[in-house]
TORLUM-29928 format. One record per residue: residue in one letter; x, y, z of N, C-alpha, C, CB in turn. Coordinates in steps of 0.001 Angstrom, whole numbers, plus 524288, in hexadecimal, padded with zeros to 5 digits. Glycine has a CB too. Layout:
<sites>
AXYZXYZXYZXYZ...
</sites>
This chain:
<sites>
M5BCB1173AE346C15BD8417922348045BCA5179D834DD65B9DB17CB9344CAE5C06D17C0C3508E5BFE517D2E356175BD9B18296356C05C52F17CBD358EAT5BA2F1831835A735B7F21882B35B935B84D1891C361675B23A18888359A6L5BAAC18D5D362EC5BADE18EF7368595B76B193BC368EA5C0911901C36A29L5B4B21942A36D3C5B1201988C36DF05B1EC19AF33734E5AB68196CB36D3CT5B2A31A0113736E5B28E1A2F0378585AE9B1A754377AE5B8251A519379DDC5ABDB1A89537BBD5A8171ACD037B275A7191AF7D3805F5A2F61AAC0378E0C5A53F1B43F380025A3521B7213847F59E4C1B9C4382C15A7761BB3438696I59BB31BC8538616596A41BECC384AB5972B1C2D7380535941B1C14B38970Q59B261C6163807159B961CA4C37CA059E751C8CD377A259E441CED037F0FC5A1A81C4B0377CC5A4C61C3713732C5A58E1BD90372CF5AA1C1C64837355N5A3D81BB2D36E815A4BF1B5A736D8B5A93C1B545369AC59FB21B2D936B71T5AD341B22B36AF05B1AC1B179367805B20D1ABBA3661F5B6CF1B37536A16M5B22B1AA7E361125B2871A52335F505B7B21A44A35C985ADFE1A3C335BB4Y5BA5D1A01B35DD75BF4E19ED135B665BE81199EC3581E5C3B119E0535F8DY5BFB119A2A3532C5BF29195B134FB05C48F1940534DED5BBA3196FF34AEET5C59418EF334E0D5CA4918CDB34BBA5C896189D9346E95CD6C1895334FA7M5CA6518B7B342575C8C31892033D755CCF01856933B765C79618D5233963K5CBAC1828D3374B5CF5F17EF9334E65D475181D8333D05CD1F17C9B32FD3G5D8CC17F24334895DDDB18187333985DFB4184FC3380A5DDA9184A032EB4G5DCDA1850533C605DE881880A340E05DD0B18DC3340B55E4351879E3416BE5DA7F18F8533C805D8D1194F933C3A5D489195D6340475D6D81966A3369ES5D46A19A563428B5D04319B64346535CDD91A0B7345505D25E19B1A34BEEM5C9251A1513474F5C6491A62F346A55C3AB1A77034BD15C2321A5CD3421AT5C3E01AC4034D595C1481AE053521B5BD131B1E8350915C5401B08335608I5B8781B133352C35B4281B4C7351BD5B2401B6CE356FB5AFA11B20E34E9CS5B1D01BBE73577E5AFBC1BE4135C405AA941C0DC35B0A5B39F1C23735E9CL5A6C91C00535E685A1B01C28435DE45A0A71C5AF362C959D4A1BE6C35CFAR59F2D1CA7D3622659D9A1CDA03669F597A91CD66366E859FA31D36E3662BL595C51CB4E36B375902A1CA8C36BE858E541CD33370E258ED01C4B536C09N5899A1CF4E370A4587591D14037580585751CC85378A4582C01D5393746CE583F51CD6137D72582881C910380EA57DEA1C5EF37EC7581391CB2538658A57A0E1C89737C875756E1C5E737A73576DC1C260375DD571491C9E5378BDD57A0D1C45D3723D57BA51C12F36DC157F0B1BC9B36F7957E981C489369C2S582871BD9437332585E11B975375335829C1B50E3778C589AE1BBA537946M57EB61B67637A9257B4D1B28C37CFC578311AFA5378C85778B1B527380F8L5765F1B271374D6573791B00237091576D71ABF236DCA571961B42A36CABF57BB41AD5C36C8257F4A1A9BA369F3580291A4EA36D5B5848B1AC6C368C1K5813D1A5CB3725E582551A175375F457DAE19DD03766E583D51A38837B56K5791119FF13773B5745F19CBF377E757316199C0372E856FB81A02F37980Y5739619C5736E755727D199B43697A576501953F368A0572C619D98364E0A57B5019625369A057F46192123690157E2618D8A36CBA584D11944D36A01E57CED18EB23719857BA818A9D37567576E418781373A157AAC18D0537AD6M572DB18A37371D856E0A187B53702A56F0B183E036BAE56A0A18BD536E81N572E31851C3686457417181DA363D8578C817E46364AF575131854435F2BG57AF117E3F3696757F3A17AC636AAC5843A17BDC367AA57D9A17559369BCI58545180DB36699589FF1825C363CE58CBB186B8366C8588B91841935E28T59199187A0365625947B18BE9367CC593041910B3651D59A7A18AF13677AI5943F1954F367AD5936719A6B3653B596BA19AD03604E594BC19EF136916S59B68198BE3608759ED7198C135BFC59C4919601357605A40C1962735D4DE59A05191703585C5977918E7D3542C5929919154352435960C188F43560DL58FBD193CA355BF58B2F196E63544058CB519B3635071588931994335918V590D119E1B351BA5928D1A26234E5B5948B1A03C3492A596DB1A5A235113R597B019C053495A599C6199B2344925955C197E63410659D6619517345DEQ59191194FE3432C58D2C1931E3400E58A16197A633DB95899418FB234361S5893819BA3340DD586261A02233F0F588D11A2F333A91585361A3F03438AV58DEA1A3A933AF3590D01A65A336D1590E71A302331E0596741A79B338A0V591EA19DF1332755920119A7532DE658CAE19A6D32B325938E194D532F89E5886C19A0932E415833119A1C32BF95822219F383291E57F161994133031R583CF1A38C32B55583081A8A5328D1585E91A8E33239D584E61AD1932C6CI58ACE1A7023238B58DE11A6F831EB558B391A38031AA55938A1A50A31FC3E5897F19ED631C4B586E219B45318A5581DF19DAA31684585AD1960D31B54D57ECB1A037319E6579EF1A2B53182A57AFD1A6EE3141E577041A50A31CD2E57EEF1AA2D31506580301AE5231151582341AC1330C2B5843C1B20A313ABY585671A7EF30C795875A1A55A307C1582BF1A31B3049D58B521A0F130933D57F241A0773074F57A8F19E41304B55773F1A27C302265774319B2C30899L5768C1A6E1304D65737C1AB2C302A95760A1AD502FDBB572D41AF88306B4K57B271AE012FDCE57DE41AFF22F92A57D821AC072F4A9583AC1B1102FA74A57DEF1A6F12F5CE57D6C1A2E72F1C1577E91A3042EF7857EA919D642F406Y574001A3B02F2D256E951A4132F10256DD81A8DA2ED8056AD11A4582F5B1E56FCB1AD542EF3A56F361B21B2EC20571D21B1892E6CE571851B6CC2EF0DK576661AF0E2E696579201AE302E1A4575F41AA8A2DE2957EA11ABE92E29BA573F81A64B2E067570DD1A2892DD6556BE31A5182DB4E56F7819DC12E0CBM569651A84D2DE755649C1AAED2DCB2565C81AED92D85E561ED1ADB22E14AA56A2E1B1982D8B856BAD1B5462D49856CA11B2592CF7D5709F1B8642D62FE56F401ADDD2CFD75702E1AAAB2CB2C56B0D1A8B02C8ED573CA1A6092CC75Y5677E1A7032CC45562641A51D2CA7B55F4B1A9822C7E155F411A2D02CF18R55F5B1AE1F2CA3E55C781B2802C7EA55EAB1B3F12C29355CA01B7462CB89A563C61B3602C1F15663C1B4892BCE1564E91B05B2B8D856C341B4FB2BD7CN564191AB892BA88562DA1A7332B70755F2F1A3832B9EA567ED1A4452B529P55A021A4882B9B15564B1A1982BCDC554E519C202BAD1551751A4AD2BD59A5586B1999E2B8085575F1944E2B627557641907D2BAB455B72192A52B204T5539A18CF32BAC155362188D62BEA9552EB1839D2BBEB54EC8189AF2C27AY5547A17F762BEA05546517A3E2BC5555212176702C044559F71787F2BAA9S54F1B172AF2BE2B54D0C16E942C1925517F16ADE2C2F65487216B912BEE3L55095167742C6B3554861639E2C827555C8160182C382552A8160562CCD7D551D815E712C0A3552BC15B1A2BC085562115DE52B7FB54D791597D2B98AE55502162EA2B7025581D165E72B33A55DC91666D2B50D555B416B5D2B261A55E95167792B9FC563E4168052BC12566D5162DF2BBBC563BE169EE2C1C2E5643D15E8B2BD18566D21596A2BCBB568471581B2B7155633F1551B2BEF7R564D21592D2B36456604158342ADD756AA515B922AC1656128159592AA5EA56AA51607D2AD9856EE6163FA2AC0757419162422AE4956DBB1698A2ADB7L5740215FDA2B2E8578D115E0F2B56F57A16158612B42A5786215EBA2BB4AG576B2155E62B112577AE150762AF9E576DD14CA62B40F57D1C14FE72AD9DL5736D14DE32B7905726A14A672BC0756DC7146DF2BB265718B14D8E2C0EC
</sites>
């Protein structure tokens, strides 16, 4: 995946080229303090601002997905609080 990055203090624009030639442009309007924070954090971690934003968004999506999976699993457990030891699970699965 190719990533091109152009930015200025007030607006960071990231251009992504995805598989199949599809591309996506994301613009962020940042005040000077936030812009400097993003730049310094990216520099400190040896990544581009584009990669910082991409990683942050992906992590946020994964965290929310994990939370929803946890909430669903807990609801199922509360409805049927049966638990099994490892030995019981292996016997039930024929392992």
